[in-house]
C-alpha positions in Angstrom: -6.2 -10.2 15.2 -3.2 -8.3 16.1 -3.8 -8.2 20.0 -4.2 -11.7 20.2 -1.9 -14.3 22.0 -1.5 -16.2 18.6 -0.4 -13.1 16.7 1.8 -12.1 19.5 3.4 -15.5 19.2 3.7 -15.1 15.7 5.6 -11.5 15.8 8.0 -12.9 18.4 8.6 -15.9 16.2 9.3 -14.1 13.1 11.2 -11.2 14.9 13.5 -13.8 16.4 13.7 -15.7 13.2 14.7 -12.8 10.9 16.7 -11.2 13.8 15.3 -7.7 12.5 12.5 -6.9 14.8 10.8 -3.5 14.5 12.1 -0.8 17.3 11.4 2.7 17.9 15.0 3.2 18.9 17.6 4.2 16.3 20.3 1.5 16.2 22.1 -0.6 13.5 20.1 -3.4 12.3 21.5 -6.9 13.5 22.4 -9.4 10.9 19.8 -11.1 9.1 19.1 -14.9 9.9 18.4 -17.2 6.8 14.8 -17.0 5.9 12.8 -20.2 6.7 9.6 -20.5 4.7 8.5 -23.4 6.6 8.6 -21.3 10.1 6.9 -18.5 8.3 4.1 -20.5 7.4 3.9 -22.0 10.6 3.5 -18.9 12.7 1.7 -16.6 10.1 -2.1 -17.4 10.6 -2.7 -16.9 6.8 0.4 -17.4 4.9 0.3 -17.5 0.9 3.1 -18.6 -1.1 2.7 -17.3 -4.8 5.2 -18.5 -7.5 5.3 -16.7 -10.9 5.0 -17.6 -13.7 1.9 -19.8 -12.4 2.6 -22.6 -15.1 6.1 -23.8 -15.2 9.3 -23.3 -13.2 9.1 -20.6 -10.6 11.2 -17.4 -11.5 9.9 -15.1 -8.8 8.0 -15.6 -5.6 5.9 -13.9 -3.0 5.4 -15.0 0.4 2.5 -12.9 1.9 1.1 -12.8 5.4 -2.3 -11.2 5.6 -4.9 -10.9 8.1 -8.3 -9.4 9.4 -8.9 -6.7 12.0 -12.4 -6.2 13.2 -12.0 -4.7 16.7 -13.5 -1.3 18.2 -10.5 0.8 18.5 -9.4 1.9 15.0 -7.2 4.7 16.5 -4.7 2.1 17.7 -5.5 -0.7 15.3 -7.6 0.3 12.2 -10.0 -2.2 10.8 -9.7 -4.0 7.3 -7.2 -6.3 5.7 -3.8 -5.9 6.9 -0.9 -6.9 4.8 2.3 -8.1 6.0 5.0 -9.1 6.8 5.8 -9.7 2.9 9.0 -11.4 1.5 10.0 -11.5 -2.3 12.5 -13.7 -3.9 13.6 -12.2 -7.4 15.2 -15.6 -9.0 15.1 -19.1 -7.9 18.5 -18.9 -6.3 18.1 -15.6 -4.8 17.3 -15.3 -1.0 13.9 -14.2 0.2 13.9 -10.4 0.9 11.4 -8.7 3.3 9.7 -5.8 1.8 6.9 -4.8 4.4 6.2 -5.4 7.7 2.5 -3.8 8.1 0.4 -2.2 5.2 -2.9 -1.0 5.9 -5.4 1.8 5.6 -5.4 4.1 8.6 -8.6 6.0 7.9 -11.1 7.2 5.3 -11.7 10.8 5.8 -15.0 12.2 3.9 -15.7 15.7 4.0 -18.9 17.3 2.5 -18.8 20.4 0.3 -21.1 22.6 2.7 -18.5 21.8 5.7 -20.6 19.3 7.3 -20.6 16.4 7.6 -17.0 15.2 7.8 -16.9 11.4 8.3 -14.0 9.4 9.7 -15.1 5.9 8.7 -12.5 4.1 10.5 -11.3 5.9 13.5 -14.9 7.1 14.3 -17.1 4.3 13.2 -14.9 1.2 13.2 -16.5 0.0 10.2 -15.5 -3.6 9.4 -14.9 -5.9 6.2 -18.2 -7.0 4.3 -18.6 -10.5 3.2 -17.6 -11.7 -0.2 -18.8 -14.7 -2.2 -17.9 -16.5 -5.3 -20.1 -13.7 -7.2 -17.6 -11.3 -5.7 -14.7 -13.5 -6.5 -15.5 -15.9 -9.3 -13.3 -18.7 -10.3 -13.5 -18.0 -13.9 -11.2 -14.9 -13.3 -8.9 -16.6 -11.1 -10.6 -15.8 -8.0 -11.2 -17.8 -4.6 -12.4 -16.4 -1.3 -10.0 -17.3 1.3 -12.2 -16.0 4.2 -15.5 -14.7 4.8 -14.2 -11.4 3.9 -11.1 -11.8 1.8 -10.9 -12.5 -2.0 -7.7 -13.8 -3.7 -7.3 -13.4 -7.5 -4.4 -14.6 -9.5 -4.7 -13.6 -13.2 -2.8 -12.2 -16.3 -2.1 -8.5 -16.1 -1.5 -7.4 -19.3 1.7 -6.9 -21.4 4.9 -7.0 -19.4 7.1 -6.2 -22.5 7.0 -6.2 -26.1 10.4 -5.7 -28.1 11.7 -6.9 -31.6 12.8 -10.5 -29.9 9.0 -11.3 -28.7 6.3 -10.5 -26.2 5.7 -11.7 -22.6 2.3 -11.0 -20.6 2.7 -10.4 -16.8 0.8 -11.9 -13.9 -0.3 -10.8 -10.4 -1.8 -12.1 -7.2 -4.7 -9.6 -5.6 -6.0 -9.6 -2.2 -9.1 -7.6 -1.6 -11.7 -6.8 0.7 -14.4 -4.4 1.1 -15.1 -2.0 4.2 -18.9 -1.9 4.9 -19.3 1.9 5.6 -23.2 2.1 5.9 -24.3 2.9 2.7 -20.9 2.8 0.9 -18.2 0.4 0.4 -14.4 0.9 0.3 -12.6 -1.7 -1.4 -9.1 -2.4 0.0 -7.1 -4.0 -2.8 -3.4 -5.1 -2.6 -1.7 -6.4 -5.9 1.9 -8.4 -5.9 3.2 -8.6 -9.5 5.5 -11.0 -10.7 8.2 -8.2 -11.3 8.3 -7.2 -7.8 5.8 -4.2 -7.9 3.2 -3.7 -5.2 0.1 -1.7 -5.7 -2.3 -0.5 -3.1 -6.0 0.9 -4.3 -8.9 2.1 -2.6 -12.3 1.8 -4.6 -15.3 3.9 -3.4 -18.6 2.6 -4.5 -22.1 2.3 -3.1 -25.2 4.3 -2.6 -24.7 8.1 -2.1 -25.4 9.5 1.5 -29.3 9.6 2.2 -30.3 13.0 2.4 -27.5 14.3 0.8 -27.5 12.2 -2.5 -26.7 15.2 -4.8 -24.0 16.9 -2.5 -20.4 16.8 -3.6 -17.7 15.4 -1.4 -14.4 13.8 -1.3 -13.1 10.5 -0.4 -9.6 10.5 1.3 -7.9 7.2 2.0 -4.5 7.5 4.1 -2.4 4.4 3.9 0.1 3.6 6.8 2.9 1.7 4.9 5.7 0.1 7.1 8.5 -0.6 4.7 11.3 -2.8 6.0 13.6 -3.2 3.0 15.7 -6.0 3.8 15.7 -5.0 7.6 14.3 -2.3 9.6 16.9 0.1 9.2 16.4 2.3 6.1 17.3 5.6 4.6 14.6 7.7 2.7 15.0 10.3 0.1 12.6 12.5 -1.9 13.3 12.4 -5.8 12.7 15.3 -8.0 12.7 15.4 -11.8 13.6 19.4 -12.8 13.3 20.6 -16.0 12.6 24.0 -17.0 10.3 24.1 -20.2 11.5 27.6 -21.2 15.1 26.3 -21.5 15.9 25.9 -25.4 18.6 23.3 -24.5 16.2 21.0 -23.2 18.3 20.0 -20.4 16.9 18.3 -17.2 18.2 16.7 -13.9 17.1 14.5 -11.5 17.9 15.5 -7.8 17.8 13.2 -4.4 17.1 15.1 -1.4 17.5 13.0 1.8 14.9 13.5 4.3 16.5 13.8 7.7 13.8 14.3 10.1 9.9 13.3 10.5 8.0 15.5 8.1 5.1 15.8 5.9 5.2 17.3 2.2 3.1 17.6 -0.8 3.4 15.7 -4.2 4.1 17.4 -7.3 3.1 15.9 -10.5 5.3 18.4 -12.5 8.5 17.4 -10.5 7.5 13.4 -10.4 8.0 13.2 -6.7 8.4 10.1 -5.2 9.7 8.7 -1.9 12.6 6.2 -2.2 13.1 3.7 0.7 16.7 2.0 0.8 18.9 0.1 3.0 22.5 0.9 2.9 23.7 -2.7 3.1 21.2 -3.9 0.4 22.4 -3.8 -3.1 22.2 -6.1 -6.2 24.7 -8.2 -7.9 25.9 -5.1 -9.8 26.6 -3.5 -6.7 24.0 -0.9 -7.3 22.0 0.2 -4.0 18.5 -1.4 -4.3 15.2 0.6 -3.3 11.6 0.7 -3.6 10.0 4.1 -4.8 6.7 5.0 -3.5 4.6 6.6 -6.3 1.1 8.0 -6.5 -1.6 6.5 -8.8 -3.7 9.5 -8.9 -7.3 9.9 -10.6 -8.3 13.2 -11.3 -6.5 14.9 -8.6 -5.4 15.4 -4.7 -7.6 17.2 -2.2 -6.6 19.2 0.7 -9.0 20.4 3.3 -9.2 22.4 6.9 -7.7 19.4 8.8 -3.9 19.6 8.9 -3.3 16.0 8.5 -4.6 16.5 4.9 -2.4 19.1 3.6 0.2 16.7 2.8 0.3 13.7 0.6 3.4 12.0 2.0 4.7 11.9 5.7 7.8 10.0 7.1 7.7 9.1 10.6 9.7 7.0 12.9 8.4 3.5 13.7 6.1 3.5 16.7 3.7 0.6 17.3 1.5 2.9 19.0 0.9 5.5 16.0 -1.8 4.2 13.7 -4.1 7.4 13.5 -3.8 9.3 10.4 -5.6 12.4 12.0 -2.7 12.5 14.5 -0.1 12.8 11.9 0.9 16.4 12.7 1.8 15.3 16.4 3.8 12.3 15.2 6.2 14.7 13.4 6.6 16.8 16.4 10.1 17.3 17.7 11.9 16.9 14.5 12.9 13.2 15.0 15.5 11.8 13.1 14.3 9.2 10.3 17.8 8.5 9.1 19.4 5.0 9.4 16.3 3.8 11.4 13.1 1.9 11.1 10.8 4.3 9.5 7.0 4.4 8.2 5.7 6.2 5.1 2.1 7.5 4.9 0.4 8.3 1.7 -2.9 10.3 1.1 -5.0 9.5 -2.1 -8.0 11.3 -3.0 -11.5 11.0 -4.9 -13.4 14.1 -5.7 -16.9 12.8 -6.0 -19.3 15.3 -7.7 -22.8 13.3 -7.9 -23.9 12.6 -11.5 -27.0 11.0 -12.9 -24.8 7.6 -13.3 -24.9 7.4 -9.4 -28.5 6.8 -9.5 -32.0 8.7 -9.5 -35.1 9.3 -7.2 -38.3 7.2 -8.3 -41.7 8.3 -8.1 -42.0 7.7 -4.5 -38.9 9.6 -3.8 -36.6 6.6 -2.9 -33.0 6.7 -4.4 -32.4 3.9 -6.9 -29.1 3.1 -8.3 -25.4 2.8 -7.2 -22.2 4.7 -7.7 -19.7 2.8 -9.8 -16.3 2.2 -8.4 -13.8 5.2 -8.3 -10.0 4.2 -7.9 -7.1 6.1 -6.3 -3.9 4.6 -4.8 -0.2 4.1 -5.0 2.7 1.9 -6.5 5.8 0.5 -4.6 8.1 0.1 -7.6 11.4 -1.8 -7.2 14.6 0.3 -8.3 17.9 -1.9 -8.8 16.3 -4.7 -6.9 16.9 -7.0 -9.9 20.4 -7.4 -11.7 18.7 -7.1 -15.1 15.3 -7.2 -16.7 13.1 -9.6 -14.7 11.4 -12.6 -16.4 13.3 -11.8 -19.6 16.3 -13.6 -20.9 19.0 -14.8 -18.4 21.1 -12.2 -17.0 24.5 -11.8 -18.8 
């Protein structure tokens, strides 16, 4: 638990170890100390080291710290599966690079079409992770429960690439748990691929709300993503692809607009909006600035509601260890605080529009609801850009 003496000791240890602890004050990052895997594993309560490929010599490696939060104050410390810190090594001889400090769902907001109810399943109800067993996490599919509430899966992820010279399939490690939200379950799933990609997903499944089984509603997950790319001093930029379909020349251009102050903004699929996280001092061997791009993984669409915090898909705020509540995001950006060359947090809202269907279930002859709504997914991808020096897990770089 984040408030425990053990975790406080861990945070102090890794902060000192990597000479890059989080701070809410804008200042240059101190030089990073060499990464020490043994100390990382010593002070992280649940450290996972995952090499890829899983058979043969390691080419890329993840070091992932995870923990469960199961408290009674999800405004200050949201319950569920929390990921971080996370480090990645892009080749056997490369150093480990910190990618994430703290990644979690801030809240699940579920408004119903009639205007009521409007549920805040974490910040109001403090729902917690439910149990997982071998049935949830079968060994036949690379699964193994690593706690009473968390499943780890390591398995094939499909084609990585296919060209004239051959083909390669990729692999990934997946950590997931499920929030027990009374009649519903919210799957919190985090995937770490062999090519450095990170994927976060929310899966909604369960029995429709008793008494409102046929009422349309939305499921919104708001993630708080504290990205520390090779340290804590970062820049952010909004990326857009601009192309006028009426232009017979067919020209297009990509723009990069720096985000100077804390703000929220909507996502436009037609301009391929993304949030790029950079560190001015972090470059690959070709001298190119390395970054991670936050990309929406949208199923169907994205919803907005009366509440101001739902009006944007993206928010950028300065790091503040006391700010974890999605519903308070409008206050977090007050005062036009700088988010340039400082520790920042990115927030992303994914939405599911749930229009009840016969496939969700039916009333039996006693007027009892029988059935369950199958999983619907939404989420995001963190994709590396110029992190590698050439194609990962391909032929040796020239």
